[in-house]
N, C-alpha and C positions, 0 to 999 in steps of 0.2 A: 737476276736471281729470282727463283720462284720456289714453291714448295716441292714440286716433283722434279724440276730440271732447271738448268741454267744455260744460257746461250753464250757462245764464245766467238769472238772475232779476232783474227790474227793474220799476219802477212806471212806467206810461205813462198819460198823460191824453190821451184823444182822444174823438171823438164816438162811436166804435164800442165803446168799453169804459168801464166805470165809472171815476169819478175815483179815482185811487190804487189801482186794481186791479192785483195782481201779474201779470206776464206772464212766461212761460217760453219760452226759446229755446235751440236746440242749434246750436253752431258747430263745424265741422270743425277739427281741430287741424292745419291746413295754413297755409302762409304767405299764400296768396291769400285764404282765408276769414277769417283773422285780420285781415288788412289791411282788408277790407271791413267787418268788424265794428267795428274801432277807429275807422274813419271815421264810423260812425253814433253813436259815444259822444258825448253832449253835452259841451261844453267845461266844465271845472271838475269833472267827475265823478271819482270814485275807484272803481276796480275792486277788489273784495275777493275774493281767490282762495284756495282751499285749497292749502297747500304739499304738493305730491306729487312733489318732486324733479325729475327730468329732464323729466317730462311738461309742466311749466309753464315751462321755460326759453325755448322759442320765443316764447311770449306775453310773457314778461318782456323779452326782447330787442327785440321789435317795439314794446312799450309805451315802452321807453327811446328808441328811434329816432323814434317818432312823438309823443313828449312827452305821453303819457297816464299819469296817475297810477295806480299799482297797489300794493296792500298784500297780503302773504301772511300767512296765519294758520295755526297748526297744526291738524291734523285733530281734536285733542282738543276744540277749541272747538265743533265740531259736536255732539259727544257730551255735553258738559257744559253748554253754554249753555242749551239748552231741551230737555233729554232727559226722557222720561217712560216709565213702564212700558208704555203702550199706543201709543207712537209708532212709526210705520213707518219704514222705511229705504229711501229712493229717492234718486236723483240730484236730482230736482226738489225734494224736501224739504230736502236738504242745501244746495243753492245758495240756496234761499229763506231758510234760517237764516243763511247767511253774509251775505246782504243785510240781514237784520234786525240782525245783530250790527254790521255796518258803520254802519247808520243810528243805532243807539243808543249805540255806543261809538266815535264818530269820533276822539275824543282818544286812544284806545288803539291806533289804527292806526299802523303804521310803514311809510312808503313804501319801496319796494324799487326798485333800479336794477340794470341788468345790469353785471357787472364789466368791467374793461378786458380787452383781449385777452390781455395777459401774465398777469393774475391768473386768468383763465378757463382758460388753458393750464396754469398751475400747479395749479389745482383738479383738472383731469382727470389730470394726472401723479400727484398725491398719491393719488387714488382707485385708480389703476392700481398704484402701489407697494404700497398696503395690500392689494390683492387678491393680488399676487405674494407678499408676505410671509406672508399667511395660507396660501396654497397650499404654500409651502415648509415651514411648520410642520406641515401635515398629512402631507407626504411624509416629513419627518424623524421624526415620531411613528410612522408606519407602519414606517419602516426600523428603529427601535429595537424595535418589537414583533416584527418578523421575526427579530431576533437570539435570541429565546426558543425558536425552533424547534430540534429535535434536529439538523437540518442545513439549510443554506440553499441555494437555487438561486443559483449564481453569476450566471446571466443576470438574475435579478430584482435581485440586489444591484447589479450593474453598471448596470442600467436606472435604479434609484432614485438612485444616485450621479450618473449623467449628468443626470437630471432636476433634482436639486438644484443641480448646477453650472450648468445652463442658467438656472434661476431666479435664481441669484446674479448671473449675467452680466446678465440682464434688469433686475434691481434696480439694479445699478451703472449701467447705461445710463440708467434713469429718473432717478437722482440726478444724473448728469452733465447730462441735459437740463434739470433744474430749475436747476442752477447756471448753465447757459448763458443761460436766460431771465432769471434774476435779474441776471446780469452785464450784459445788454444794456439794462436799464432802470435809470436813475439812481436813481429813488425807491425801487424795490425793493432795489437793491444797498445803498443807504444804510441802509435799515431792517434788512436781513439782517445787515450788519456790526455794527450796534448790538445786535441780539438775540443773535447768537452770541458777542459779547464777554463775555456773562454765563456764568460757569462752570456747566456742567450743561445748557445749552441748545444743541442741535445743529441740523443741517439740517432734519430732519423736523418738529420742533416749531416752528422758525422759519417754515417754509413754512405750517404749520397756522395760526399766528398771523396771518401776512400774508393768507392766503386768507380766513379766517373774519372778519377785521376789514376786509377790502378795503384793506389797507395802512393800517390804523388810521384809517379815515375813517368807518366806520359804528359801530364799538365803540371808544370813545376813552378809557375808563378801565379800570383793573384790576378795579374792583368790578363793572362791567358784564360783563366777560369771565368773571369768577369765577361770576357768576349764570348765564351762558350755559353754562359748562362743568359747573357743579354742585359747585364747591368752596367757594362762599360759605356761611358759617354763618348760620342763621336761628334766632331765639329761639322756644322753644315753652313757653308758660306760660298758665295759666288759673286765676284765683282764687288759692288758696294753693299750687297745684301749679306748680312751676317746674322744668322738665327741662333748663334751660340751652340752649346753642346747638347745633344739629344741622345737618348738611348735607342738602340736599334730594336726593331720588332723581331729580328732574327735572334734565336737563342733557345735554349732548352727551358721550356716553361716550368717543368717540375723543379729544376734546380733554382730557377729564378724565384718561384713561389716560396720555396723553403728558405732562401736567403732573406726574403722580405719578412717571413714569420720570425726568423732569428733577429732581424733588425728591430721589429716591433717589440719583441721580448727584451732585447738589450736596452732600448730606450726607456723601458719602464723599470728595469731592475739593475742596470749597470750605471753607477753614479756618473762616470765620465761621459758615457754616451748620452745620458739624460741631460747633462749640462750642455753638451754639444747640440742636441736636438732643440733645446730651449733657446740657445743663442741664435741658431740658424732660422728658426721659425718666428721668434718674437722680435729679435733685434734686426736680423737681415731680411725678415719678411718673405722667407722662402716657403713654397708650398710643401705640404706634408709628404706627398709622394716623392718630391725632389730630395728632401732631406733623408727620407727612408732609404732611397736608393744609395745615397752617399754613405749612410751607416752600413748598408749591406757590403759595400766595397771596402769600408774600413775594417769590418769583421774578416773579410777575405784576406786583406793584407796582413792582419794580425795573425790569422791562422797559418798562412803560408810562411810568415817570418818565424813563428815559433817552431814549425816543422823543420825549417832549414837549420835553426839553431838547436833543435832537439831539446827544447825547454818548455815547461808548462807556464801558463799565464800567471803572472804575479800581480794581483791588484794593487800592491803597495810599491810597485816598481816606479822609480823616479828617473826620468831620462836626464842625464847630465849634459851640460853645455859642452860640446866638443872643444871649445876654445880654452877650457880650463884644464884639459889633459896636457901632461908634460910630453913634449915631442922629443924623442931621443934620436 
């Protein structure tokens, strides 16, 4: 997938070509060309495409509209599936490897669909807010650095302050637009109210969870989301060596960062989480980052459980001993 075109590799059986011979084709990444291409795709076929972000969204949208199955895989699949020291790197080779991967590992493909209009709008707003926040951090850092000068230009000082005020206003407008979209959709509004009822989880993380799970339809369990974000622990052992559980470096860094921010907030303002943090760090002598990761996973389990039960968080809830229930 590229901005202006995408390469296609497929097997075609005809009188002009050998049976099962691979064929390479280039399709313009425009609406008319994609529509013509999708009409030629045999019924029941699955397109296997490299995930390249925004460049593949038009294809995904049209596949969803025209009921054509498509699965996206990460770019690392191309480099690790059949990489060799003497292998070249071309678009034709890359798309042929994607075809081979799809043929051999059909069970590992996860079909993708274009999100709803509300979720797609939230996704764009979330990206825009992230960009504005990063830009404000850069301006604020530069403003602090300028304070070290023997004397400052008042014009530069005023310009930086005005720029930060403008960015603050833009961030507030983005957040207001997010709330407006959520308020107009009953399903999103219900999920948002449940997520934010948990102490420590706010607007930004709630939107991130809704967008990345497509309102909890594609990722349905806390374990799946923890694996996606990179907070799930994995065992590392071989023979007599056992290094215990470690978190993987693979994962969505933004989702992981937001979960850690929520965990840090929860350990300060959530009474139960605070007691848990103190017990694990003071009594069990666990490191801060280790316990913080455990708290992030606890929050995920709580959110996904509440979503499944369609209930808001109750800080006064007491879990009863299941042995005391009368069995009928």
